[in-house]
C-alpha positions in Angstrom: 131.1 155.3 51.4 129.6 159.4 51.2 126.6 158.2 52.2 128.3 156.4 55.3 130.0 158.7 56.5 126.9 160.6 58.8 126.0 157.2 60.3 129.7 156.9 61.0 129.9 160.3 62.4 127.2 160.2 64.7 128.6 156.8 66.4 131.5 158.5 67.5 130.2 159.4 71.2 129.1 155.8 71.3 131.5 155.2 74.4 133.1 151.8 72.9 134.3 153.9 70.4 135.5 156.6 72.7 137.3 153.5 74.7 138.8 152.9 71.4 140.0 156.1 70.5 141.1 157.1 73.6 143.6 153.9 73.7 144.6 154.4 70.3 146.1 157.9 70.5 147.5 157.0 74.0 149.7 154.1 71.5 150.2 156.1 68.7 151.6 159.2 70.5 153.4 156.5 72.5 155.0 155.4 69.4 156.0 158.7 68.2 157.3 160.3 71.5 159.6 156.7 71.0 160.8 157.7 67.3 161.7 160.6 68.8 163.0 159.8 71.5 165.8 157.7 69.2 166.3 160.4 66.7 166.8 162.7 69.9 169.3 160.0 71.2 171.0 159.4 67.5 171.1 163.1 67.6 173.2 163.9 70.1 175.7 160.5 70.2 176.5 161.6 66.4 180.2 163.6 66.5 180.3 167.1 65.9 181.7 167.9 63.2 184.9 170.7 64.1 183.9 173.8 65.4 185.0 176.4 67.8 184.5 175.8 70.6 182.0 178.9 71.6 179.8 176.9 69.1 180.3 173.5 71.1 177.3 174.1 73.2 174.9 175.4 69.8 175.5 172.4 68.3 175.1 170.4 71.3 171.2 172.5 71.8 170.7 172.0 67.9 171.7 168.5 68.0 169.1 168.2 70.9 165.9 170.3 69.3 166.5 168.5 65.4 164.0 165.5 66.0 161.7 167.3 66.7 160.4 169.3 63.5 161.7 165.5 62.1 158.5 164.2 64.1 155.6 166.4 63.8 156.5 166.4 59.3 157.6 163.6 59.4 154.8 162.1 62.5 152.1 164.3 59.4 152.7 162.2 57.0 153.1 159.1 58.5 150.1 158.8 60.3 148.3 157.2 58.1 150.2 153.9 58.4 150.8 154.7 61.6 147.2 155.3 63.0 146.4 152.2 61.0 148.5 149.8 62.5 147.4 151.0 66.1 143.6 150.9 64.8 144.2 147.2 63.3 145.1 146.0 67.3 142.0 147.2 68.2 139.5 146.7 65.1 137.2 143.9 67.1 136.4 146.5 69.4 135.3 149.2 66.5 133.5 146.8 63.7 131.7 145.2 67.6 130.2 148.6 67.8 129.3 149.1 64.6 127.3 145.6 63.7 125.5 145.3 66.8 124.3 148.9 65.8 123.2 148.6 62.6 123.6 145.2 61.8 123.3 143.2 64.6 121.8 139.8 62.3 125.4 139.9 60.5 127.9 140.0 63.0 131.0 138.4 63.1 131.4 135.4 63.7 135.1 135.3 64.4 137.6 136.5 66.8 140.8 136.7 64.9 143.5 135.6 66.9 145.9 138.4 68.1 149.0 137.1 66.2 147.3 137.4 63.1 145.8 140.7 64.3 149.4 141.4 64.3 150.6 140.6 61.6 148.3 142.3 59.1 148.4 145.7 61.3 152.2 145.5 61.2 151.7 144.9 57.5 149.3 147.4 56.9 151.4 150.0 58.6 154.6 149.3 56.9 153.0 149.3 53.2 151.8 152.9 54.7 155.1 154.1 55.5 157.5 152.7 53.0 155.3 154.4 49.8 154.7 158.3 51.4 158.3 157.4 52.8 159.0 157.0 49.1 157.4 159.2 47.2 158.5 161.7 49.5 160.4 163.4 47.4 157.3 164.1 45.0 156.1 165.4 47.6 158.6 168.1 48.0 158.0 169.0 44.7 154.9 169.1 44.0 154.4 171.7 47.5 154.9 174.6 45.0 151.1 173.7 43.2 149.8 174.2 47.1 147.1 171.5 46.6 149.2 168.7 44.8 150.5 167.3 48.2 147.0 166.3 49.2 146.2 164.6 46.8 148.7 163.1 46.4 148.0 162.0 49.6 144.7 161.4 49.2 145.1 158.8 46.2 147.9 156.9 48.0 147.0 156.2 50.8 143.1 155.8 50.2 144.1 153.0 47.4 145.9 151.3 50.6 143.7 152.0 53.3 140.7 151.1 50.9 142.2 147.6 50.9 143.7 147.2 54.2 140.6 148.3 56.0 138.7 146.4 54.2 140.8 142.8 54.8 140.9 143.4 58.3 136.9 143.5 58.3 137.1 140.8 56.1 139.2 138.6 58.0 136.5 138.6 60.9 133.9 137.2 58.9 135.7 134.8 56.7 139.1 132.4 56.3 142.0 134.4 55.1 142.0 133.3 51.8 138.5 133.9 50.9 138.3 137.3 52.6 141.4 138.2 50.0 139.1 137.0 47.1 136.6 139.0 48.4 138.7 142.3 48.0 140.3 141.5 45.1 136.6 140.8 43.2 135.6 144.2 44.7 138.2 147.1 43.4 135.7 149.9 42.8 134.0 149.5 46.2 137.7 149.4 48.1 138.5 151.9 46.5 135.1 154.3 47.2 136.0 153.3 51.2 140.0 154.8 50.4 139.1 157.7 49.1 136.5 158.5 51.7 138.8 157.5 54.6 141.9 159.3 53.2 141.1 163.1 53.2 139.8 163.0 57.3 143.7 161.9 57.8 144.1 166.1 56.7 141.3 167.4 58.2 142.7 169.3 61.8 141.1 168.2 64.6 138.8 165.5 63.1 142.0 163.2 61.6 142.3 162.2 65.2 139.6 160.4 65.1 140.4 159.6 61.5 141.4 155.8 62.5 138.1 154.5 63.8 136.6 156.7 61.3 138.2 154.4 58.4 137.8 151.5 61.0 133.5 151.6 60.6 133.3 152.9 57.2 135.3 149.5 56.8 132.9 147.7 58.7 130.3 149.4 56.5 131.5 148.6 53.4 132.1 145.1 54.5 127.6 144.5 55.1 127.5 146.8 51.8 129.3 144.0 50.2 127.6 140.9 51.6 123.8 142.1 50.6 125.3 141.5 47.3 
C-alpha cells in the first residue's frame, strides 16, 4: 500500500476531498467539544471534598479546567476511532472521487443506505475507542520506552482500521456477506492497508487528513483485490 500513498497524497487537493475534509474535521471537533462539555458539567456538578472556605473557589476553577487536559490527551489516542466513525458517513464521496480519477470503469454501483453506513461507522468507532481505552494502562507503562506507545498505537489501530475501512469500501461494491468473505480471505492486504494508514494519524498536521487518506487507500486496496 505504500506504493499507493503518493497517489493518495497527490489527490488531497481534489475539491471533493477538500469538502469531505472540512465536513469531517468540523464534525469530529464538534464531538470532542461535546465530550469536553459533558466532562466539564460532570466535574462542576460533582460535590467538592471537605475543604477550607478559602479553597472552595479554587476547587471550582480546577473542576472547570480538569476536563480540558483529559479531552486533549484522550482525544489524541481516541481520534482514530472518532475520525473513522465520522469518515464512514462521508465515505461515498471519497470512494467516488478516487474511483472516478483512477478506476472510472470499476466504480462502485451500490449506494449504502444511511442507516447501514451509520451502523458500520459506529461499530468501527466503538471497536477502536474501546480497544484503545482497554490498552490505556499499557500505553502508560510504555511511556518510559519513548517509542513504545507509538508502536502499540500503530499495531492496534492498524489492525482495526485496515479491516474497517476495507469493509466500508467493499460494501459499496457487493452485499455485506460477500464483503466479509472478501476481507477474511485478504488478511495480508488489510494489514498492509492498516499499517500504512495508522502512522499517518501520528503526524501533526497531516493527521487531520488521516481519515481521508485511510479511506482513499482503502478504495485503492479494494481495486487491488478486484484485479486478482
